[in-house]
N, C-alpha and C positions, 0 to 999 in steps of 0.2 A: 263729446259728441264726436261723430266722422262727420265730414265732408269733402266734397274735392274741392282741390285750391291749386292754385297759379301758384309757381315753385317762390317769385318772388315774395306775393302775398303770405306763402309761407315765411321767410323767413321774416317777414312783418311780425306777423305771429307769435314766431320766436321770442321776437325782443320782445313784447308784450311780456308772455308767460317768463323771461326770464327776468323783469323786472327792469327793463334798459329806462332812464330818464330823456336823456338827451340823444337826439339825433339832428346831425349837420351834413349835409350832402350838396351835390351837384349834378344836375342830371343826365340822363348818359343813355342811352340806348343801348345793351340790355336791361342798365340797372333802374331806369325811373322810377317802378314800380315799387320796390321795397320802401323809399321813404314817405311815397305818394299814398301806401295802404299805412304806412307807422301814425301818419297822421290823423286816420280816422280813430284813433285810439286818446282819450283824451289826461290820459295817465301819463302818454308821453311826449315831450316837446320838441317838436319836427322845425327844420327850419331850411331853405336853398341857403347856401351861402355864395357869395362872387366867385369862388371857383372850388376846386379839391382842396389845393392847398390850404386854406382857409376853412372849408368844412373840417379835413381832419384835427388841425389848430386846434379849431373850439370843442370837437369832440375828446381830441388828447387835454384841452382845460378842465372840462367835464369832469372827466374822470380822476385829475390830479383833484379837484372838489368834492371826491368822494361819492361819486354815484355812477351808475354802469352807463355808459354811453357805448355809441356806434355813428358812422359813419359810410354812405354809399357812394360808388361810383362806376363807370366802366373801365377797361383797362389801361386805354390813352390816358382818363383822369387821374389813374395811377401817377403813372409820370408825373404830373403836374404834384403830386400828394408826397413824391417820393424825398422831398429835402425833408421834409419834418418827420417821415416814417423810419428813416434809419438813424437817427437820433432819440426817438422816441423808444425805439427797440433799446438802446442803451438806457437811457435815461429811467423807463420803465414807469410803474401807473401810481396809482390809488386805488381806485376803483377798476373794475373792469371795461375792456375797450376793444369793441370787434368794429372790422373794416372789412367790409365786403365789394369785390371788386369783380365785374361781371366781362368775362373776355365774349369775344365776337368771332369764332371759326364760322372760313367761309365771309366773314365782311360783309355781313347783311346791311349794316348801317354806321361802317368804320372807315376811314384812312389807313388800315393798316391789321393787322392780324398777329399781333404778337403773344407770347403764353407770361402769363403776370406769376406764374409759378419761378419763374427768374428772379421777381423780386423778393420775393419770400426768402429765397435761398441765399440772395445777396444781403441783403437786411438781417438776413437771420431770424425769422420769427417764424411761427407756427402757421400753416396754410391748410385747413380742412376744405374738403369739397364734396359735398351733396349730391347723391344721383338720382333724387327725386324730392316731393313735397315733404313728406315725412321726415326724410333726413333732413331737411333745411329748417326744420322744427328744433329736431332733436342735437342738430350741431351747434346751434347758435347757443343753445343752455350750454354744451360742451363747451363752448369758445370761452365760452364766460368763465366757468370753473376754470379753466386753464390760463384763461389770460390773468384771474387774480391768483392763481397758485404760484404759479410763475414769473411774475410781477411783467408780462408781455400783452402790448397788443395782440390779436389772431386775427388772421388775413378768413374767411371764407370766399372761397372762389367758384364762381357759377358761371355758367356757359349758356347763349341764347335759349338752346332745345331744355335747358332744365330751367331758368328762370320763367321761360313761358311758356312750358305746358303744363299740363296740371295732374294731380295724380291725388290719392286718398289722405286724407290725414287724422288724427285724435286731437282734440283741442284740449287745456288743461286750463285750471287758473293761473293766475299770476303770483308771481310769488315776488315781493321787492325787499331788496336787501336793506340791510339796517345803510343809511350813510355811512360814511369812512370819513373819521375828521381827518383834516389837514394838518399834518404836523411838519412844521419848518425843517429841510432835512441839505445842508449844505453839497451836499455828495450831489445832489442831481440837477447842481451846475452845470454844464458841459465844455468842461475845459479842462488841459492838462491834466492832472493827475485822477483828476473824478472820472475822465475820457479814457483812459489806459486802465483803471481799474474797473470800470465800467463793461469794456472788452472783455475781459478775464471773464465776468461775469455772463456774459452770454456766450461763451462758449462752453462754460459749464452748463447754462442752462441748455445749450442746444445738446449737450452729451445727454443731461436728463428726458430731454422729451422725447431722445430716441430711445432709451431704457423703457420708456411709459408708454412709446409706440408698440412696441415688441408684444403687448398685454391688451391692448387698448383694443376696446367693444367694437370701435370704428372702423376697424382693418380687419376683417375677418375673411375665412376659408371656409368655403363650399366646395368638399372634396364631390367630383363626380368621375368620369372616365380618366383616370392616369393616364392614358397616351398622349393628352395635351395639355398641358399649364396654363391659364392665361392670367398675366397679372392687369389689372387693368381700375380705374377710378371714374368716377363723375357718369357722365352719358354713355361712356363708352362700353362701360360695366353693362348698361342695358341692351347696349347691341349685342352684347357677347352672350349674353342671357338669352337673347330670341333667336338670335344664330346657332349656340351652340346646346341650348338647355344643359340635362346634363350629358352631355356626350364632352365634357370638359370638366378640368377643375379650375376651379376662380380662387384666386385672390383677389378681392375687391376691399382697395384703401382708400379710407376717408381721412389719413392724414396723408398728403401728399409732399408736405415739408414739416421738418425732418422726416425721412423716410428709416423704416425699423431696416436690418441688417439680418439677424437670425430669422425673424419670421421670415424673410424671403427664400433663403438660402435653405429653411425647412421646407417650406412647399417646393423649394428648386428641387429638392431632392425625392420627392413623394412621386413626381411626373417624369414621363419620357420626354415630351418637348416642352420647351419654356417658350412661351410668346407674349409679348406685351404691347396691349393695346392702349393709345393712350393719341389726343388728337394732339397735332401742331407739333411740337419740340421732342426729343428723346430725353425728358428728365429723367422718369422713371427705369427707359433702358439704359442709360449712361450710369445710373447708382446701379443697377444688376452685372452692367459688366465691371466697373472698380470693384465689384465682390467675386468676381472671377466666373462669372455664370456666364452659359453659351445660351443666347439669346438672340429670337427670332424679334424685327421690331422696325427702322424705316426703313429695311432693305426692303419688306414686304409691303408698309402698310406707307402712304404720301405724309410726306411732312408740311403739305400747304391744303389748306380747305379744310371744311367738316367733313366728319365721316358719315356713314347712315350704315342699317343693317344690310343693303344687299354690295354697298362697299366692302363689308368684312368677308361677305361671302364670296368675293369674285379676287380678292387680294389673297384669301386662302383657299382658291382653287377648288372652293366650293358650286355647284352648279347653281341656279338662281332660278324658282318654280316661274311657273307660268304667270301664276296670279300675282309674282311680287315684281314682275318687271314694270319697268315705266317706258314703253316702245315708242308711245306716241308722242311724235314732235309739239311741244307745246310752245306756243307764242309768245317771243319775249316781250315783253312788256314793263319799257324802263320809266323811273319816277320821271314826273314832272310836276311844276310848278302848277299850282291850282288854278282853275278859272280866276280870273281877279285878282289874282296873287298881286300885292304893292311891287316885288321885287320884278316883275315882267319888263316894264315900262324904263325903270335905270340899265337893264341888260341891254336891252334893244337899241338904247342909245348909245351904249359904251361901244355897243358892237359896230353901228351907224356912223362913229367917229374915227374906228380901227384902233381903240386903246389896246394898250398892254392892261390888263385885268389881274393883280394877284388876289385871288381870292384867298374866303376861310373857309370856317366849320360851323356848320347849317342849313337850314331847307336853299337856302340863299346857291349853294354849292352846285342846285341842280340848272343854274344858268350856264354850267358849262355845257351842256344839251343840247343836241340840233333842237331847234333848226334856231337859236340864239349864240350857241358856239361862244359864248362871250368870255367865259373866263379862261386864263392862261395857265393859272396851277393853282393850289393850296398846298398848307402843309399840317399846320396846326394851330389849336386856339390861338389868335393874337398875331399868327404867322406875319398875316396880311399888312399889319401897320409896320413892322421893324421890318419886315422882309423889304417894302417897296423902300424902304428911306437906303438901304444897302443898295436894292436896286438903279436906283437913281444915283448912288454915291458912283458908282462904277460908270452910269450911261450918260451924267451930265443932262444937260439942259436938253437931249435929243429923248432922256427919259422922264423927266418933271415935266413938258410938253406933251407926251404922248400916252400916262403911266397914271394908275390910279388904285389904291388898295380898297375892297369892298369888303364890309364886316357888318355883322348885323348887331341889336342893342344887346342881346345877353353874351354875347360872345365878346362885345366891346370892353363891357363891365367884367369879365372871366378876365383878361389879359392883352386887351387892346391900348390900355390908360399911357402904361410903360409905354409901348412902341410906338402912340403918338407923342409922347412925352420927347423921346428919341429924339424924334422930327422938329418937334419945336425948341429943342435946345440945340441942336446941331444943326439945325435949319437949313434941309434940303428941302426943294420948292414942293413936296411932295402932297398929293393931295388923296384923301381920304374919305370915301363916301359911306356913312353910317347907316344902312339901314334899320329904321327903328317902327316895326310892325308890331309895337307893345305886346310883345309877349317873347316865350322862347320856343318856337315855333317847331322845328323838328321832332323834337324830342316829345309830342304831346300836348302842349301848352302850359308851362310852366309858369307860373311869378317870375319875377326878377327884379333889381333894385330900381329898374326903369317903371316898370309897372305902375309902384304906387301902391302892391297889395302884396300880402305874405303868400307865406306856401297853402293856408287854408282860405286864402280870399279875404283876407280882413285890413282894413287898410293900413297903409306902413309908410314909410319911411322913402320917398320918390328922390331919385339923383336926377337933376336938371343938365343934360347933355348939352345942350348948348353953354349954359353957365359951367360947367364940368371943362369945358373943351377952350372956352375963353381963359380959366382959372391955370392950365396947364399949357397957356402961352400960344394961343394960336386967336389972331385977330380977326382972322377972316372964316366966321363961322353962319353958314345961312341952312337954310332951311325950306326944302321943295316938295311939291306935292306928287308924289311918283305916277299918279295917272293923268298929269299934266306934263306930256312928251316935249313941249315947246319950251316951258320952263325950267325941265330938265334938260335939255341940252342946253341951255341961255348958260346956268349957272355952272354945266362943267366946261364948256368952254372959258369961261370968264377965270375959274377959277384953275384951269390948267395953263392960262397965258398969264394968272399973277405970278408974281414975282417972290410971295412968301409962301409958308405953308398954308393950307387952308384945309375948312370940314366942309363938307355937304350933310347934310341929316336930310335923307330920305323917311318923309314922316306920313304914314297912315296903317293904321291896325292891319292886321292877317284877318280876311276875308272868312276864317273859320273861327275865330272867336265867338264865340256864346252870346247871344243876344244881339249882335249886330247886324241892323237893317237893311237890308241891298237893293238898290233899283231895280225896276221888270226887265225880264232878260231883253235882250236887240232881237231883231228882226231884220232879215234879210229881202229887202224890196230885188224881185229876180230881173224885174225890167232892165234896174239899172245895174244887177250885177255884171262885169263882162270878165268875171274869169281872171282877172291879171296876178291873183293869189298873195298880195300884199297884205290883206288880213292875217294871210298863214303863218307870214315871216314872226310874227311874236310868239308862235307854240300854245296858243290857249286851246289847253281841249275841248273847250268850249265849241269852237269854231271849227269844220271839216270842210271837203267837198265833194259835190254831189251832183254825176251830170255836166260838171262845167262851172259850175254854181256854188257861192259858195252858202253853208248851211249854219245854222245858229242852231246845238243842242239847250232848250230850255230849261234840262233839269241841272243846267250847270252855268249859264251865265247869268253872271250877278249886275251885269249892266254898268259894269266901269266905266266903257265909251273908251279905252284906249284903243281899240281896233277901227272905231269909226274917226279917230285922228292920221288913220294911215289909206282909209279908204280915199281915193280921189273922185271917187263918181258918186258918192252919196249914196252907197245902197248901202248902208246900214245906219239905222235910227232905231230908237224907242219904241215898243208895241204901241206905245197910247201915241204915236205923234203921227199927224197924217198926212199924207207923203202925195 
């Protein structure tokens, strides 16, 4: 049956058709939908793990148990999973293991713009890169074949455009292999001689995969005009086809590690000019240069950012048709925390008290945006806890009295626990605020170990944050309602003054959680409003100024009452309240 399918959904369909049994992942844009879509198949066990390292270890364990398994993550998540990745490459598998990694050129929802092909090269494992949804399904099946034939995990690299675009696919029935019996093998213990022998096997495997890549059907030549030859992959292939059509010959690479040699040289010999079209780093370009080929690459195309058809045209000196130009000035629309977001009151209070805020990764990172401007920095998942500890070691009492770490509930479970353990164990008077909104917010409302529900929304074990923080060595743990600005400020001041480490848990569910009941929207009493703009200081998108008076968008306001606590003249009140 043919249907239009999202790239990530197609990967999930590939898992189903290939007979995958276990998927363990951590959500991260643009990879999240892979696992969410796989969960719709009752034949596949799916879970959200606390972090990507755990997820990959679970998937590898399932592979050792004899069933096909997978793990999905975004590019920065692969950093977290890198520790087991490198050793799994040495140790090998029992049944197939596929790892999805989704890069984010242009950083639509990421704190950096790394190229995951480097991990495939460094860990010496094969990487496939589909260019559309049909290839996504096909490449998952091919990945399992390679994984089991060569006893290696296989990476499938996506990018935002392929993951989140739709194209036509043709679905097939599920074929589930027999479970592979587990057999004890002492050589799989990665130490001393076993590891040295495994490295030799990995190098031989790489050479065998290069030989396979020379004739593999996922690497294909499409001959057109031989004056120009383009070597490309992924979404860049789509740009090349749209810009050049048959006016160029194309070598489309489906396997981007290891790269073929003879295939590339033979293609180069058939064209007059050779161009490598690839987003981010010059991986294919450098490979071609090592083969002694004269290629055009990053001297013509940018190493930063996401490509487009027009960018390719411009870099190649081609005219852009008027119908393809985007010359209209499009107003910037920066992201903002939702109306009624429980994090807003915390960041308002932090800014009011002039705190140095070591932030973290999540929707609360938007606390850095005007008018709150309440976050000083962020690095990676969990860094707010350990980073604040180091900052306070350097700053001493000056830091301890004016600095906080801010981290979400899901991020705290992901990698914040070890950071606060360092604080309690080594005793800086650091204050951590855990923003517990009962969900993993920025990636689209996935469950996590603090919510009491699993990936499918079924009842599950629930981490008690207060008990956990006490168990990790904190005597001072308190819970506040972020809608109560006075309570938040009191807690902040008392914990900053405390002579021991402390935890503040800001607890209120995300306003966007399905089924949440909101209060009626507020209204502005125009006769009382003096246009002081105090209500604008919290940056709520439901509040704006019109004709010198505050106005409230009833379609956005959830009646959280935070703004009423800022209005000194009582101009903001519930709609059902008599004035």
